[in-house]
Structures are given as structure tokens and as C-alpha cells.
C-alpha positions as CSV (number, residue, x, y, z in Angstrom):
1,M,0.0,0.0,0.0
2,G,2.8,2.4,1.0
3,F,4.6,1.5,-2.3
4,L,1.6,2.4,-4.4
5,M,0.9,5.6,-2.4
6,R,4.5,6.9,-2.8
7,K,4.4,6.2,-6.5
8,R,1.1,8.1,-6.9
9,I,2.5,11.0,-4.9
10,Y,5.5,11.1,-7.1
11,E,3.3,11.1,-10.2
12,I,1.3,14.1,-8.8
13,I,4.1,16.3,-7.6
14,E,6.3,15.9,-10.7
15,R,5.7,18.4,-13.6
16,S,2.4,17.6,-15.4
17,D,2.4,16.5,-19.0
18,G,-1.3,17.5,-19.3
19,M,-2.6,13.9,-19.1
20,D,-2.8,13.7,-15.3
21,F,-5.6,15.9,-13.9
22,W,-4.4,16.0,-10.3
23,S,-0.8,16.6,-11.3
24,S,-1.9,19.6,-13.3
25,V,-4.0,20.9,-10.4
26,Y,-0.9,20.5,-8.1
27,D,1.3,22.4,-10.6
28,Y,-1.1,25.3,-10.8
29,F,-1.7,25.4,-7.1
30,M,2.1,25.5,-6.4
31,M,2.5,28.4,-8.9
32,V,-0.2,30.4,-7.2
33,V,1.5,29.7,-3.8
34,I,4.8,30.8,-5.2
35,A,3.4,34.0,-6.6
36,A,1.6,34.8,-3.3
37,S,4.8,34.2,-1.3
38,I,6.8,36.6,-3.6
39,L,4.2,39.4,-3.6
40,P,5.2,40.8,-0.2
41,L,8.7,41.5,-1.6
42,A,7.1,44.3,-3.7
43,F,6.3,46.2,-0.5
44,K,8.7,47.8,2.0
45,Q,6.5,47.4,5.0
46,D,5.4,44.0,6.4
47,N,1.9,43.5,7.7
48,Q,-0.1,40.7,9.4
49,A,-1.6,39.5,6.2
50,F,1.8,39.1,4.5
51,N,3.2,37.3,7.6
52,I,0.3,34.8,7.6
53,A,0.7,34.3,3.8
54,D,4.4,33.7,4.2
55,K,4.0,31.2,7.0
56,A,1.3,29.3,5.0
57,A,3.5,29.3,1.9
58,V,6.6,28.1,3.7
59,T,4.6,25.3,5.3
60,I,3.5,24.2,1.9
61,F,7.0,24.4,0.6
62,I,8.3,22.3,3.4
63,I,5.7,19.6,2.7
64,D,6.5,19.7,-1.0
65,Y,10.2,19.4,-0.2
66,L,9.6,16.4,2.1
67,L,7.4,14.7,-0.4
68,R,10.0,15.1,-3.1
69,L,12.7,13.8,-0.8
70,C,10.6,10.7,0.1
71,T,10.0,9.9,-3.6
72,A,13.6,10.6,-4.8
73,D,14.1,6.9,-5.7
74,Y,11.4,7.2,-8.3
75,K,12.9,10.4,-9.7
76,Y,16.3,8.8,-10.2
77,G,15.0,5.3,-11.0
78,K,17.2,3.7,-8.3
79,K,15.7,1.8,-5.4
80,S,18.5,2.6,-3.0
81,V,19.5,4.9,-0.2
82,T,21.8,6.9,-2.6
83,S,18.7,8.4,-4.3
84,F,17.6,10.0,-1.0
85,I,21.2,11.3,-0.4
86,R,21.6,12.6,-3.9
87,Y,18.3,14.6,-4.1
88,P,19.2,17.3,-1.5
89,F,22.2,18.3,-3.6
90,S,20.3,18.6,-6.9
91,F,19.8,22.2,-8.2
92,M,16.0,22.4,-7.7
93,A,16.3,20.9,-4.2
94,I,18.8,23.6,-3.2
95,I,16.5,26.2,-4.6
96,D,13.7,24.7,-2.5
97,L,15.8,24.8,0.6
98,V,17.0,28.3,0.1
99,S,13.4,29.4,-0.4
100,I,12.4,27.8,2.9
101,L,15.2,28.8,5.2
102,P,14.6,32.6,5.3
103,S,11.2,32.1,6.8
104,V,12.1,29.6,9.5
105,T,11.5,31.4,12.8
106,L,14.6,30.2,14.5
107,L,16.9,31.3,11.7
108,S,15.1,34.6,11.2
109,S,15.4,35.5,14.9
110,T,19.1,34.7,14.9
111,F,19.8,36.8,11.8
112,K,17.7,39.7,13.1
113,L,20.3,39.9,15.9
114,L,23.0,40.1,13.3
115,R,21.2,43.0,11.6
116,I,21.0,41.3,8.2
117,L,17.2,40.7,8.0
118,R,17.1,42.5,4.7
119,L,19.5,39.9,3.2
120,I,17.3,37.1,4.5
121,R,14.2,38.8,3.1
122,A,15.9,39.2,-0.3
123,C,16.7,35.4,-0.3
124,R,13.0,34.8,-0.6
125,V,13.4,36.0,-4.2
126,F,14.8,32.5,-4.9
127,R,11.2,31.3,-4.7
128,V,10.6,32.5,-8.2
129,F,13.0,29.8,-9.4
130,K,10.6,27.2,-8.1
131,V,8.3,28.1,-10.9
132,L,10.9,26.7,-13.3
133,R,10.0,23.2,-12.2
134,Y,6.5,23.7,-13.6
135,S,7.5,25.4,-16.8
136,K,7.5,23.4,-20.1
137,S,9.5,26.2,-21.7
138,F,12.2,25.9,-19.1
139,Q,12.4,22.2,-19.6
140,I,12.9,22.8,-23.3
141,I,15.6,25.4,-22.7
142,T,17.4,23.1,-20.3
143,S,17.4,20.4,-22.9
144,V,18.8,22.9,-25.4
145,F,21.6,23.9,-23.0
146,K,22.5,20.2,-22.5
147,K,22.6,19.4,-26.2
148,Q,24.4,22.6,-27.2
149,K,26.9,22.8,-24.2
150,G,29.8,22.5,-26.6
151,S,28.7,25.6,-28.6
152,F,28.0,27.5,-25.4
153,L,31.4,26.6,-24.1
154,A,33.0,27.9,-27.2
155,V,31.1,31.2,-27.1
156,G,31.9,31.5,-23.4
157,T,35.6,31.0,-24.1
158,L,35.4,33.6,-26.9
159,A,33.7,36.1,-24.6
160,V,36.3,35.7,-21.8
161,A,39.1,36.1,-24.3
162,Y,37.5,39.2,-25.7
163,I,37.2,40.7,-22.2
164,V,40.7,39.9,-21.2
165,I,42.3,41.2,-24.5
166,S,40.1,44.3,-24.6
167,A,41.0,45.0,-21.0
168,L,44.7,44.6,-21.5
169,I,44.6,46.9,-24.6
170,I,42.6,49.7,-23.0
171,F,44.6,49.5,-19.7
172,N,47.8,50.1,-21.6
173,V,46.6,52.8,-24.1
174,E,44.4,54.7,-21.5
175,P,46.3,54.5,-18.1
176,D,44.9,57.8,-16.9
177,S,41.2,56.6,-17.1
178,F,41.7,53.1,-15.8
179,C,43.5,53.1,-12.4
180,T,43.5,49.3,-12.0
181,F,43.2,46.3,-14.3
182,F,39.9,45.4,-12.7
183,D,38.5,48.8,-13.9
184,A,39.6,47.8,-17.4
185,V,37.9,44.3,-17.1
186,Y,34.7,46.0,-15.8
187,W,34.8,48.4,-18.8
188,A,35.3,45.5,-21.2
189,T,32.5,43.5,-19.7
190,V,30.1,46.4,-19.9
191,S,31.1,47.0,-23.5
192,L,30.6,43.4,-24.3
193,T,27.0,43.4,-23.0
194,T,26.4,46.9,-24.6
195,M,25.2,48.3,-21.3
196,G,27.3,51.4,-21.5
197,Y,27.0,52.9,-17.9
198,G,29.4,55.7,-18.7
199,D,31.0,55.7,-15.3
200,I,34.4,54.7,-16.8
201,Y,35.3,55.6,-20.3
202,P,38.4,56.5,-22.4
203,I,39.1,60.1,-23.3
204,S,41.9,59.9,-25.8
205,T,41.5,59.3,-29.5
206,I,43.2,55.9,-29.5
207,G,41.2,54.9,-26.5
208,R,37.9,55.8,-28.2
209,T,39.0,54.0,-31.3
210,V,39.7,50.8,-29.3
211,T,36.2,51.3,-27.7
212,M,34.5,51.5,-31.1
213,I,36.2,48.4,-32.4
214,S,35.6,46.6,-29.1
215,A,31.9,47.5,-29.2
216,I,31.5,46.2,-32.8
217,F,33.0,42.8,-31.9
218,G,31.1,42.7,-28.6
219,I,27.7,43.0,-30.5
220,A,28.7,40.0,-32.6
221,I,29.7,37.9,-29.6
222,V,26.5,38.7,-27.6
223,A,24.4,37.7,-30.6
224,L,25.8,34.2,-30.8
225,P,24.2,32.7,-27.7
226,A,20.8,34.1,-28.8
227,G,21.1,32.4,-32.2
228,I,22.2,29.1,-30.6
229,I,19.3,29.1,-28.1
230,T,16.7,30.1,-30.8
231,A,17.9,27.3,-33.2
232,G,18.0,24.7,-30.4
233,Y,14.6,25.8,-29.1
234,M,13.0,25.5,-32.5
235,N,14.6,22.1,-33.0
236,E,13.2,20.9,-29.7
237,I,9.7,22.2,-30.5
238,N,9.7,20.6,-33.9
239,G,11.0,17.4,-32.4
240,N,8.3,17.3,-29.8
241,N,5.6,18.0,-32.4
242,G,7.0,15.2,-34.6
243,D,6.7,12.8,-31.7
């Protein structure tokens, strides 16, 4: 009886494929709870209603965490103790734990004494990542990253090389504007992402020339991951439709 019950619990709490009614209900319910638990972060002042909502949400999160831990052997397909040891170290399990801990009364009281309650409150933002478990789009994107990891590694290596080379060049041609090499790395990273904060910038002609060339190459590098993700995403969708 316990075996069948645990299996059914696992089927319900895992992301629904649209065929299991109760699994779909559970997914939508959890997304509502997550949204309700994040809402108080949009306000500076706490009130009784927010505190009650947070306590209710964290109780549900704890139950969800325990249920997933108790059915970890079905998740990994291994009927052994290693499944229960492995699960707490998985990405989503860590997200679940980080989402729960800030609201535990004992921890919150301790951290209030250390005057970092705002940091603990900010940690609740991690709850938004719990939604990823129930998102089909996220599952597709995760699959794309796994299949295209070689391409992403190549682009990442190119981006790091671009930042280091650009930083070295600008640091040597514009020593008055960049006091440290870290300033040059910061400038190169900002240029790569085309943010352009304007807090650090070259003032000489050669420095500006380097900036223009760097910006042009930066746009090309930034565009590469978007193309890889888009192509992989479309392939995944077409593959799923074909199935």
C-alpha cells in the first residue's frame, strides 16, 4: 500500500504533461502559492496578512520538499538509499531549501540579531526559481543547453578572451582613465554586454578607437548565444511536435 501511495505522490508532484488531472492541479496550485509568497517583496512594509501568507506558503514548501525527498528513488530510478542522499544536492532541491530557510522562525530571529534581516528577506526572491520546475519552456531550454553545451562553451571562451584582450589593450593605451586592471575588465564586460553605464570611459583618440572596435566585436559575440538558443529551441519544439 505504501509503495503504491508513494508512486502516486511522485506522479502528482512531478511536472504535469497535461494527461494527469491531479498533477496539473498541483502544478497550478504551487505556482499560485509561489506568486503569493513573492508578492510581499514588492512592498517595503510588512503587515499581518503578509506574515500569515508567508507562513502558509513556507509550510506548503516544506511539505513539498519532504514529499520530493521521500520519492527521490522514483525520480532517479534507483531503489536505493543513494537516491535520497543525492536529491538534497540537486539544483532544484537547493532552490527549494533556500526558499524555505529565510522564513524559518529560529533562523530569522538569529539573523535579526545580526542585523541582516534584509538579506534574508531578499533570499525569498529565490522562490521565483521554483516556478521553473513547472514550466515546459524551461524544460525545453534546459534540454537545449545540455545538447548545445559545446557551442556555449566555445562562445563563453570567446567572450572571456574578448574581455581579457580588450581590458589589456585599454589598460595600456588609456592608463589615466583606468586606475586598475579590474577597472579595465569592468569596462570590457560592460562594453561586451552593450550596457554602457558611462562611469568609466576612455578620453583619448586611440582609447575611443579601441572602444568602437571593441563594441562592434562585442555585439557579434553577444548575438551568438541568442542564435544558438533560438535554433535549439525550434529544433526541440519541432522534435516534440514530430513525436
